[in-house]
C-alpha distance (Angstrom), angle and dihedral (degrees) to the residues before:
residue distance angle dihedral
M1 . . .
D2 3.80 . .
T3 3.81 92.3 .
A4 3.80 117.4 75.4
V5 3.82 98.3 -179.5
S6 3.79 128.9 26.3
L7 3.81 124.8 177.0
R8 3.80 120.5 -179.6
G9 3.80 124.0 -172.8
V10 3.80 92.9 -26.3
W11 3.81 117.3 -177.0
K12 3.79 126.5 178.5
R13 3.78 124.2 -178.4
Y14 3.80 132.3 -176.4
R15 3.78 128.3 -160.6
Q16 3.79 111.7 -135.2
R17 3.80 123.3 -164.5
Q18 3.80 114.1 -140.8
R19 3.80 130.3 -168.1
S20 3.77 132.2 -165.9
E21 3.80 117.9 -109.4
K22 3.83 89.8 -140.9
V23 3.81 116.8 100.8
R24 3.80 92.9 -140.6
D25 3.82 90.0 60.3
L26 3.81 95.1 48.5
L27 3.81 98.1 96.2
R28 3.80 93.8 43.4
T29 3.79 93.4 51.0
L30 3.81 91.5 46.5
V31 3.79 91.1 54.9
R32 3.79 97.4 36.4
P33 3.81 110.0 16.0
K34 3.77 121.0 -167.3
I35 3.80 111.1 -108.4
V36 3.80 118.8 -155.2
T37 3.81 123.4 -169.3
I38 3.81 113.9 -135.6
E39 3.80 115.6 -158.5
A40 3.80 101.6 -148.9
L41 3.81 94.6 172.6
R42 3.78 124.9 21.7
G43 3.79 117.7 -167.1
I44 3.80 100.0 -36.5
D45 3.84 116.2 -168.7
L46 3.79 113.2 -176.3
D47 3.80 139.1 154.5
V48 3.81 124.5 -169.0
P49 3.83 116.3 -169.3
R50 3.79 119.7 -138.6
G51 3.78 114.1 -89.6
E52 3.82 95.1 22.2
I53 3.79 127.4 127.7
L54 3.80 105.7 -141.2
A55 3.80 120.6 -165.5
Y56 3.81 109.9 -147.7
A57 3.78 114.0 -168.5
G58 3.77 146.3 159.3
P59 3.82 142.0 134.4
N60 3.80 122.0 -71.8
G61 3.78 110.4 -63.7
A62 3.80 94.5 19.3
G63 3.82 93.5 119.7
K64 3.83 103.8 -99.2
S65 3.79 98.4 127.4
T66 3.80 91.9 40.0
T67 3.80 88.8 57.7
I68 3.80 92.3 49.1
K69 3.82 90.2 49.7
L70 3.81 89.5 52.3
L71 3.80 90.9 50.2
A72 3.81 91.0 45.9
S73 3.85 90.0 53.9
L74 3.82 91.8 -118.9
I75 3.81 92.7 122.7
A76 3.81 136.5 14.3
P77 3.81 127.7 -129.1
D78 3.79 119.7 -106.9
S79 3.80 89.0 -135.0
G80 3.79 138.4 -6.1
S81 3.78 128.8 46.9
V82 3.80 133.4 -76.6
R83 3.80 118.3 -164.4
V84 3.80 124.2 175.8
L85 3.81 121.3 178.0
G86 3.79 86.2 -9.9
M87 3.82 93.4 -57.8
D88 3.78 137.7 107.1
P89 3.86 103.3 -118.4
V90 3.82 92.7 -143.3
A91 3.80 103.2 35.6
D92 3.83 92.5 43.0
R93 3.79 95.3 34.9
V94 3.83 99.9 135.5
R95 3.80 93.3 51.3
Y96 3.79 93.3 35.1
V97 3.81 101.3 56.1
G98 3.79 90.5 57.0
R99 3.81 89.5 65.3
I100 3.80 100.6 46.7
G101 3.80 137.0 61.7
V102 3.81 123.7 -150.1
V103 3.81 130.5 -167.8
F104 3.80 123.3 -177.9
G105 3.80 113.1 -166.5
Q106 3.81 93.0 -143.7
R107 3.82 97.2 45.4
T108 3.77 136.1 56.3
E109 3.81 136.9 -155.5
L110 3.79 92.5 -158.0
W111 3.80 118.9 114.9
W112 3.79 100.6 -110.1
D113 3.82 99.8 -143.9
H114 3.80 98.2 35.2
P115 3.82 134.4 77.7
V116 3.80 115.3 -88.0
A117 3.80 89.4 -116.0
A118 3.83 89.8 60.9
S119 3.82 91.4 58.8
F120 3.79 90.1 51.3
D121 3.80 93.3 50.0
W122 3.82 90.1 45.5
K123 3.80 89.9 56.9
R124 3.81 91.5 48.8
V125 3.80 91.0 55.0
V126 3.83 100.0 39.3
W127 3.81 94.4 42.8
N128 3.81 90.9 43.1
I129 3.80 92.3 -130.2
P130 3.82 110.4 -180.0
R131 3.80 109.9 -108.5
E132 3.81 94.3 -123.2
R133 3.79 93.5 52.1
Y134 3.81 91.5 43.4
E135 3.81 93.1 52.3
R136 3.79 91.4 47.0
M137 3.80 94.2 51.5
L138 3.79 93.3 40.3
G139 3.80 90.2 55.1
L140 3.81 90.4 49.4
V141 3.80 97.3 49.6
R142 3.81 94.1 40.9
E143 3.79 90.0 56.8
L144 3.80 99.7 40.0
L145 3.80 95.7 42.8
G146 3.81 97.7 35.5
L147 3.81 95.7 -123.6
D148 3.81 99.0 156.5
E149 3.80 93.1 84.6
F150 3.82 92.1 65.6
M151 3.82 108.6 17.9
Q152 3.82 91.0 113.8
A153 3.83 95.2 41.8
L154 3.80 121.4 104.6
A155 3.79 112.2 -101.0
R156 3.82 92.2 -126.0
E157 3.83 90.2 58.2
L158 3.82 95.8 54.7
S159 3.78 123.2 108.6
L160 3.81 115.7 -116.7
G161 3.79 91.1 -103.6
Q162 3.81 92.3 50.7
R163 3.81 91.6 48.0
M164 3.81 91.8 51.7
R165 3.79 91.6 49.7
A166 3.80 90.4 49.8
D167 3.83 92.6 47.7
L168 3.79 91.4 49.2
A169 3.80 90.7 49.8
L170 3.82 90.8 47.6
A171 3.81 90.2 53.1
L172 3.81 90.8 55.6
L173 3.83 101.0 46.5
H174 3.81 93.3 96.8
E175 3.85 93.0 48.2
P176 3.82 99.3 -113.6
E177 3.80 120.1 -157.8
I178 3.79 93.1 -142.0
L179 3.80 132.6 31.0
F180 3.81 125.0 -154.5
L181 3.81 113.1 -161.3
D182 3.80 119.8 -173.5
E183 3.83 110.1 -168.2
P184 3.84 92.7 -32.6
T185 3.82 94.0 174.6
L186 3.82 98.6 42.3
G187 3.80 109.5 146.6
L188 3.80 95.5 -1.0
D189 3.79 123.7 137.1
V190 3.81 121.8 -115.6
L191 3.80 95.9 -93.8
A192 3.82 94.3 47.5
R193 3.82 91.3 48.2
R194 3.79 91.4 51.1
R195 3.80 91.1 51.3
I196 3.80 93.3 50.1
L197 3.81 93.8 46.3
Q198 3.80 92.8 48.9
F199 3.79 90.6 50.4
V200 3.81 91.7 51.5
R201 3.80 90.2 51.0
D202 3.81 91.2 48.1
V203 3.80 95.9 49.2
N204 3.80 90.4 47.7
R205 3.80 94.0 48.4
E206 3.80 99.7 39.3
R207 3.83 101.1 35.2
A208 3.84 100.2 26.0
V209 3.82 91.3 -125.0
T210 3.80 112.1 169.8
V211 3.81 111.5 -128.9
V212 3.81 131.3 -160.0
V213 3.80 109.6 -174.7
T214 3.81 132.8 179.8
S215 3.79 125.2 -162.0
H216 3.79 141.7 152.2
D217 3.81 88.8 -138.9
M218 3.81 103.6 89.1
D219 3.81 93.8 -177.0
E220 3.79 87.8 57.4
L221 3.80 91.6 51.1
E222 3.80 91.6 47.9
Q223 3.81 89.0 55.6
L224 3.81 91.7 51.0
A225 3.76 108.0 38.3
A226 3.78 141.6 41.9
R227 3.81 93.1 -158.3
I228 3.79 128.8 51.3
V229 3.80 132.0 -171.9
L230 3.80 115.8 -160.1
L231 3.80 120.3 -158.9
H232 3.78 124.3 -154.8
R233 3.81 121.6 -177.7
G234 3.79 92.7 -17.7
A235 3.80 97.3 -50.0
I236 3.81 134.6 93.4
A237 3.79 108.1 -98.7
F238 3.81 97.9 171.2
D239 3.81 135.4 17.3
G240 3.79 118.4 175.3
D241 3.78 145.7 76.6
F242 3.79 126.3 -50.1
P243 3.84 96.3 -104.3
A244 3.81 88.3 55.0
L245 3.80 89.3 48.1
R246 3.79 90.4 55.1
R247 3.79 91.1 48.8
A248 3.81 90.6 50.3
A249 3.80 89.1 59.9
S250 3.84 93.0 41.3
D251 3.78 122.6 -98.9
R252 3.77 95.8 -72.1
R253 3.81 114.9 -168.3
V254 3.79 136.7 179.6
L255 3.80 121.6 -134.8
T256 3.80 121.4 -166.1
L257 3.80 119.3 -167.0
H258 3.79 122.8 -164.7
V259 3.79 113.4 -156.8
S260 3.80 133.6 158.7
A261 3.80 113.1 -61.8
D262 3.81 93.8 -116.6
A263 3.83 95.0 49.2
S264 3.79 122.6 100.9
A265 3.79 121.0 -114.3
P266 3.83 110.0 -93.3
A267 3.80 115.7 -114.3
L268 3.81 107.5 -128.9
D269 3.78 123.0 -162.8
G270 3.81 107.0 -137.5
A271 3.81 96.6 22.7
E272 3.81 132.1 82.4
R273 3.79 118.9 -139.8
T274 3.79 107.2 -129.6
G275 3.79 100.9 179.5
G276 3.77 148.2 -53.5
E277 3.79 144.1 139.8
N278 3.83 142.4 -165.3
G279 3.77 93.3 40.8
R280 3.80 96.2 -45.0
H281 3.83 115.1 108.9
E282 3.81 127.5 177.8
Y283 3.81 126.3 -154.8
A284 3.81 134.9 -176.4
F285 3.80 120.6 -145.4
D286 3.80 141.8 164.5
A287 3.81 109.4 -115.7
T288 3.83 90.7 -157.9
R289 3.82 90.2 63.5
V290 3.78 105.9 32.9
R291 3.79 132.7 32.1
L292 3.78 121.0 -126.6
S293 3.80 90.4 -134.0
D294 3.83 90.2 58.8
L295 3.81 91.5 51.9
L296 3.80 91.9 49.3
E297 3.80 90.5 48.4
Q298 3.82 90.1 53.0
A299 3.79 91.8 48.3
A300 3.82 93.8 47.3
A301 3.81 90.0 52.8
Q302 3.82 90.2 58.2
T303 3.81 104.8 39.2
A304 3.79 144.4 -4.9
I305 3.82 110.6 -84.5
V306 3.80 115.9 -141.4
D307 3.82 98.6 -178.0
V308 3.81 141.3 -11.1
E309 3.82 132.9 -147.5
T310 3.79 127.3 -177.7
H311 3.80 133.6 175.3
R312 3.77 141.4 153.2
A313 3.78 116.8 -83.3
P314 3.82 115.5 -98.0
I315 3.80 111.9 -89.0
D316 3.82 89.3 -120.8
S317 3.81 89.4 62.4
V318 3.79 91.8 46.5
V319 3.81 92.0 53.1
A320 3.81 92.8 43.8
D321 3.81 88.5 55.1
L322 3.81 89.8 51.8
Y323 3.80 93.1 49.9
E324 3.80 90.9 50.6
R325 3.81 91.1 49.2
W326 3.81 92.4 49.1
Q327 3.81 90.8 49.5
R328 3.80 91.0 51.7
E329 3.80 91.1 47.6
G330 3.80 92.9 43.7
K331 3.79 88.8 -125.4
S332 3.78 115.7 -178.3
G333 3.77 101.6 175.8
């Protein structure tokens, strides 16, 4: 099969109990609580080809983690179908989990009061991984993720970055065909994030492992993936590549003008000044509506320009603009 993941018309709802904050309503809400239905996913249709790295993103509550839980066979959809590697994750769970790897950034599979190596050996035995395959994969992940420095350390004494590297390695010991990563770099420092991202790229390129990854760090996702799916209120609001995502939010650019320290900031028609001081002034503008040359001409007519910098707006800002627009428009997919 060329398709690793296929979701068709997937809905997932949760029932949430709510209580009044008023003391006079306490007894009533205890006896007859208010139940609210939360639609976490609303009619999701999604295909992920084999060998692809798919970035799956959205604001808090958009349905990212719910989707990963469905794909990890932790929950079942209320309606619609979920097929991964040609299997139903729930109905074929025993066979299915042996072909996938899952990492949740806020959870760990490591035995908390045991050396990291003990958790690895435990998985070999419980998952019945052939010794030859286990040794081959263990050698690969130890080298690529730099595990030797803490293999004999207790899991509870690891730094967050070390724990994430160990969890990622643990998820790959049985050579999964697809890897689901839910916020795998949450809380990590710059160096640890870089190491994790490079490993994901390597395992995708060298072993053709399909990857579905969620993150709040859009710059991180842009480094990893060519394709991104954005969720909004439980529905797919965007599915495409990152250049198309930038175009969807307008071609937002940043212009920085350096002028003499005692000169006033130029007023530019078509650009919004976003900050600056001591002769350095920053502006935001939409390159589809105004030309950079026109802005520079306006600035030069008002003051002497010492230097100029321009670059595309950070992808996080682009996506934040889209979310705000969708909220104003009441977009639901």
